[in-house]
N, C-alpha and C positions, 0 to 999 in steps of 0.2 A: 746235486742240483738238477732240477727237472729240465726238460727241453720242450720248447714251443715252436712248432713248424721248423724244427731243425736248429733253433737258436736257444741259448741259455735263458732260463725262465727267471731272470733277475729283475724284469720289469723295465729295464732301460732300453731305449730305442736302439735297434741295430742300424748300421749304416746301409742305405739302399745300394751302394756300390758293392756291398758284400753279398747281396741277395742273388741267388741263382734263379732268375725269374721263371724259366721253363720248368723248373722242378718244384715250384711252390705248390703246396697242397691247399685244401680248404681247411685251414687251421689258423692259429693265432701267431702273429709276429709282432713283437713290441715296436710301437711307433712313437711319434713325438709326444702324443698326449691325446686327451679327449676334452670335450666341452660339457659343462655341467650347469644345470639350472635348479633352483629351489622354489617350491611353491609354499607360501606361508602367509597367513592372515589375508587370504583371498586374492593374492597376486603373485605373479612369477617374477623372480629376480632377473637381473640383466645377464646373468651367466658368467662363468669363469672358465679359464683354460687351466686344466690340471695335467701336469706331466706324469705323475705317478698313476699306475693303473689299479689303485686300491681305494676302497671306500671305508671311512670310519662310521660304522653303523651301530646304533643302539641295539642291545640284545633283545629289547622288547619291541622292536620295529614290527609293524604289521606285515611288511614284506617277508621278513624272516619267519614270523610266527604263523601267518595266515595266508601266505602266498599272494599277497595283494600286489601283483606285478604283471606287466605286459611288455612285449618287445616287438621290434620290427627288424626287417632285413632288406637292404637295398644296395645297389652298386654304383660306383663311379667309374667311368671308362675314359681312356685316353684316345683322342682322335689322331688321324694321320699328321696333322699340323702340330701336335703336342698339347693342344688344349684339352681340358677335362670337363666332363659334364656328368650329371647324375640322372639315372633312369627313373622317371615317373615318381619323384618324391612326394608330389601332392597326393598320390594314391595311398602311399604309406602313411601320410599324415592323417588322412581320413580313416584308414583302418585302425590306427592307434587310438583315435578318439572313439571309434566303435568299441574297441576293447575297454577303454576307460569307462564306458557306460556300464559294462558288466562288473567292473571293479568298484563302482560308485566313487570315482575320483574325478577331479577336475580335468577338463579337456586341455590339451596342449594346443594353443592357437596355431593355425597353419603358418602364419608369418614367423612365429617363434621356432616352429619345427624346421622350416626352410633355413632360417638363420643358423640354427644349430648344425644342420647338415653342411651348409656352406662353410662355416667356421671350422668344422672338423676336417673337411676335405682340404681347405686352404692351409691348415696347420700341418697337414700330412701329405702335401701335394707330391713330394718326391717319392712317396710310397705307392703312388698309382703306377701299376706296371706299364711298360712300354707298349705302344700300339702294336697290334698284330691283327692280321685278317681273322674274322670270326671270333675276335676277342681271345685268340689262342694263347696269349700270354697272361690272361687273367684280368682282374679288376681290383679296385679298392672296395672291400666289403664294409658296409656301414651298419652298425647295430645300435639303433635307438632303444632305450629302455626307460619305462615309466614305472616307478614303484613308490609305495608308501614307506617313506624313510622315518616318519615320526613314530614314537612309541605309543602303543595302545594295547592294553590287556583285554578290554572289552571287545566284542565283535562289532566294531564301528570304525569308520574311516578316521584316521588321525588328521591333525591339522597340517602336517608337513609331508610334502611329496618331493621326489627328486626325478628330474628328467635329464638324461645324458645321452650323448652319442659318441661311441668310440669307433675306431677304424682299424682294419688289418688288411694287408694285401693278400689276395688269395689267387691260386692258380686256376686255370680253366679246368672244369670238371673232366674234360676230354683231353686236356693237354694240347700242345701245339700241332699234333698230328690231326689228320682229317678223319681218322677212323672213329666211328660212333658205335660203341658196344651196345648190346641189349642184355637185359637182366631178367631173372626169374622172380616172380612174386608169389607170396603165400597169403591166403585169406586167414586172418586171425579169428579163430572160432571160440577162443576162451577169454577174450578181452574186448570190451566195448570202449572206444575212444571217448565218445560223448553220449549224452542222453537226449531224447527229444526235448525241445525247448531248453536245452542246456547251453554250454559255452563253446560249442564247436566252431561257430562262425568267427570267434575272437581269437587273437593270437596271445593267449595267456600263458604264463610260464608253467602253471600247474597242469596244462593240457598235455605236456610233453613227457615229463619225467616218468609217469606211470607206465608208459609204453616201452621204456628202455629195455626192460628185462625181456619182453616178448620179441623185440627187434633183435636183441642179442641172440636169443635162442633160435630165431629164424635164420640169422646169418650163419650160425654154426651148422644148421641143417641144409645150407646151400641156397638160401633165399635172401638176397641183399635188400629186398624191399617188401613191406607188408601192407596188405589191403584191409580196410575196415568196411563191413556192411552196416546197414542201419541197425541200431540197437533195439528198435521196437519190434521189427519183424524178421530181421536178418535175411532179407530177400533183396534189398536195394543196395546199389553201390554208393558208398559215401566217398571216401578218399583214401589215398595211401597215408601211411604214418608220417611221411615227410612232406607230402605235397598232394596237389589235386590229381585226380584220375581223369584222363581224357581218352576218348576213343574216336577212331576214324573208320568209315566204311565207304566202299565203292565197288562197282562191278569188277569181275575178273579182268585182268589185262593180259594181252596176248604175249607180251615179252617184257623183260626187265627194262628195255629201252622205251617202252610205251608209257606215256604219262597217263595217270588215272584220270577218269572223267566222272561226272556226277558224284563228286566227293561230298560227304557229309561229316561234319565235326559234331560229335556227341558229347554234351557237357552235363554230367549228373547234377541234379538240383536237389538241395536239402538244406534245411536251416542248421544242420550240423556240420556243414562243409565250410572250411575257411575261405574267406573272400580273397582269392589269389590275384595279385597284380599281374603275374605272368599269364594266368588263364584269361584274364580280361584282355590282355594284349594279343594273345593268340586268337581269341574270338574276333577281334577287329581285323587281324591279318587274314584270317580265314574268309571273312566277308569280302575283303579286298581281292582275294583270289577267285571270288565267285562261288565259293563253297556254300553249301547249306549248313546252317547252325541249328542243331537240334538240342535245345536246352530243356530238360525234363528229368523226372525221376527215372533212373535206369535200373531195370531188374537184373540181378546177377545171372538169372537164367538166360538172358540174352547173350552174355559172355559164354556160358556153357554151350549154347546153341550155335556158336560161331557167327554171330551177327556182325562182328567187327573185324576189320582187316588189319588195323594197326592200333596200338595202345601206347600211352606214355604217361609218366608222372611229370607234372608241370610245377616248377618252383624256381626261386631265385638262384639257388646254388648251381644247378645244371641247366637251367632253362627247360629242357625236356630230357627225361631219362627214358629211353626206349624199353618197353616191357615186352618180352617175347613169349612169356607164358605166365599163366596164373594157376596155381594149385590150390585145392580146397579139400576139406575133409567130407567124405560121404560115408557115414557110419565109421567103421574101423579102417576104411581104405582112404588113401590120398589120391585124388583124381587130378589130372593135369590137362589144362586147356592151352593149346598152342595158338597164339594170336597170329593170324595170317601166315606169312612165310617163316615166322619165328626169328626174324631179324629186323634191323632198322629198315623201315619202308620208305618209299619215295615221298610220301606226304609229310611225315615228321621230319625227314631230312630237309625238305623245302622250308618248313616252319623254322627249324633250327638255323638254317643258313640265312634266311631273311631277317629273323629277329636279331641274331648276333651281328650281322652286318650293319643293321640300324644302330645297335647299341655302341659298336666301336666306330661308328660314323664313317664307314666306307660306302654307305648308301644313304639316300636322302631320308629325312625324318618328316614325312608329310603330316604326322599327327602331333608334332611339337612335344614329343615324349621326353626329349633330352633337355635338362635344365641345369643352369640358366642358359639362354640362347648364346650369350657372349662367352660362356665358359667361366670357370672359377679361377681367380687369380691368387697367387701366393700372398700370404699376409703374415704379420707377426701377431699371433694370438694374444 
């Protein structure tokens, strides 16, 4: 029998009291169930609570045959008083509907999306990890999925869609310790993630599987994360395979204890880049810090020339993953660019501290990012 996040893969919920919260990884743990809705004859159903983590799907479904599927990822956090809130679900709702347009399927109304998120969290409330500073004990990860469940052999959208939200507790990417590691990245020179005017801005299932092999080969070579350049010219930074690429620059500082000044956050711009909720949040935080935000196409030559002092990958799983170097092919040689001091820098550490403190509700939420304001109450699904 297989194992999921250290527990038997029988599909039955584990007991939260049996979970070793500090040792949870970013993986699957069986929970109480998920919520599921069906779209048919032009309308969405009221939704049902499903305990089993399995789907009875027609072999001719468009999702299986043609990849007509999109997904999201977001988290629910426990506050010091024990209440639970979700981070910016309205943004995920909007992005799912952006993806739906690429799939030529019906939108999921925002009120239905929020209802599904709340029902899923409420039915799995005991699986939200305990509160800890900087969300060090993790969160309840939510995975909304929209797919064409109806059968269709022709290349056209079937009449039936399924929208569901499932949940799993996940550990903090960095664990309960305060140490923030930095990783080495590799530019993929033999694979393009998306094409100009393609699907890069949407979170479609088919955007991810083709890069698995290249990510695995890179990890074996010592690169935990891979970077994509634009497929048209291979001169501009697009994003990492897992998340957005962000850069920071500032003048040299006299000592490690000196706070950087004249800080600029550089945000690559392209129609091929996923619309990241984390990046959007970081941009707002940067503006509140008084930093300059430089949103534009960024040439990879700027990375080579040492224009940036810090670099990170921004996404839901880790919030930010510090990137200490980026390697790339130059003919038969592999060249390595060290970013700044080659370790977690003060600006990304500040972003990580501020954003995780807001998420786990140990600092104020001036942007009303946490939903709902009153917290989610337990319910009988």
